[in-house]
N, C-alpha and C positions, 0 to 999 in steps of 0.2 A: 453112172457114167459108163458108156460103152467102151470096150477095149480099144476100138478104132479111134474114138474121140480122145481117150486117155493118151494113146500113143501120138496122136496128132498134136495134142496140147503140149506134150513133153517135147516133141520135135520143134514146135514153134518157140517154146521157152528157151530151149538150148540154142536155137538159131539167133534169137534176139540177144541172148547173153553174150554170144561171140561177136555181135555187131556193136556192142556197147563200147564207147571209147574208154580205154583203160588209162586212168591217170597214173602219174609216176608212183611207184611203190613207196609207201610210207614206211618209216622205220623208227624205232625207239633207239636213240643213241645213248650209250652208257659210258661214263667216264669216271676215273679216279683222279684225285689230285693230291699234291703235297705242298704245303706252305712251309717254306724255309725262312725263318725270321732272321733279320740282319743282326749285326753284332752290337746293336744298342738296346738298352732297356732290360727289364727283368726277365724277359723270355728270349734273350739273346742266344742265337745258334740253336734254338729248339725247332723241331719240325712238328707239324700237325697234319693229319690226313682226313680226307673226306671223299665223297662220291656225289655224282649228280646224273640226271638223265633228262632228255627232252625228246619230243616228237619232231622229226625233221620236216614234216609236212605242214606244221603250223608255225609261221613266222611273220614278223613285220619287218619292213625295211626302213633304214635310216641311212640314206645315201648308199654307199657300197656295202654297208653292213647289213647282215641279217640277224635279227634278234629273236631268239627262241625262248619262250616261257618254260621254265624248268618244271618238269612233272615229278621229279624226285630230287631230294637234296639231303645230305647227311654230312655233318662236319663236327669233329671233336675238338673243342678248343677250351682251354682253362678248365678242364674237368667236366664240361657240359657238352652234350651232343645236341647240335642245332639242326632243325629241319626246315623245309621250304616255308612253312607257315610262320617261322620265326623272322623271316627276312622281308624286306620291302621290295616288292615287284622283282624277284630274281629272274635274271635272263642269261642265257649263253650268247656270246657274240662271235659270229663267224664272218670272215671275209674270204671270198673266193673258195668257200668250202673248208677253210682252215679255222680252227678254234683259236681265237686270240685272247679270250678271257671271259670272265663273268662280270656281270653288273648286279651286285647284291650288297645290301646294307643291313646290318643288325643295329638298330637305333638305340636300344636300351643296354644296360650294363650286362656283360662287357660289350662296348661299342666296337664294331669292326666293319670293314668293307672290303669287297673284292673289286679290282679295277682291271680293265682290259689292257693288253700289251700293245706295243707298236713295233712288231717285228723282233729280230734278234737283238737289236740295240737296246730295247726297253721291254723286258718280258712282263707278262701279266703280274699284277701286284696285289698285295694284301696290306691293309693299313689297320691299326688298332690303337685304342686308348690304353696306355700303360700307366695307370695311376696318374692321369693328368698330363702325361708326355705322349706325344705322337710317335709311334713306332711303326716299322714296316717290315715287309718281307717280299719274297717272290713266290710265284705259284707255277708249278709244273703240272701238265695235264697228260693223261694217258687214256686213250679210248680203249675200253676193255671188251666191248661187245656191241653188236647191232642186232636188234630183234625186229624182223619184218612184221608189219601189221597188215593183215589181209584187207584187200580192197573190196568194196561192195560188189563189183562185177564178178570177182572170184567166188564170193559167197553165193551169188545168184546162180552161177554155173554149177556149183556143187549142189545147191538146193534143187536145181532142175534135174540133175542126174539122180539124186536121191528120190525125187518124185517119180521119175520114170521107172526106177527099180522097184518102188513100192507098187506102182500101178501094174507093172508086169507081173509081179509076184501075187498080188491080190486078185487081179482080174484075169490072169492067164494070158498066154501069147495070142496075138491077133491072127486072124486067118482062118 
């Protein structure tokens, strides 16, 4: 490849990369949560903690709700740590950008489920089987970080710049 051709190809690649429509920046959302059990049952007034994450660019809609498949989940309950693979179709539920709860069920022993909240009047919930008795608690969430995910156009722009640098270094300056 001649130096002039390499420089022309690099310029064309960079020009095309800047013309690409850039979709909204995707991000991995990371949360911690605390389950506070109510005053009934053998786990009365005990709390349990966990964390989860999801990609905010991949969601389905259900009316005004956006449902995000969890990409990570960890929850310590009754001496066991549960992961996303232990749950049935775990999802984070957001309305107008606000997390209102999780939709997640652990169907085998110990059985438990996370439920969405309905504003300040009814916070997100947690229900569990307490030796044959239904018991419950509330869940509080805290977003701990957001990790940006590079978009394909950003990667293409970087690759084009790297190609131009390599061509200039290898083939020398044009002219």
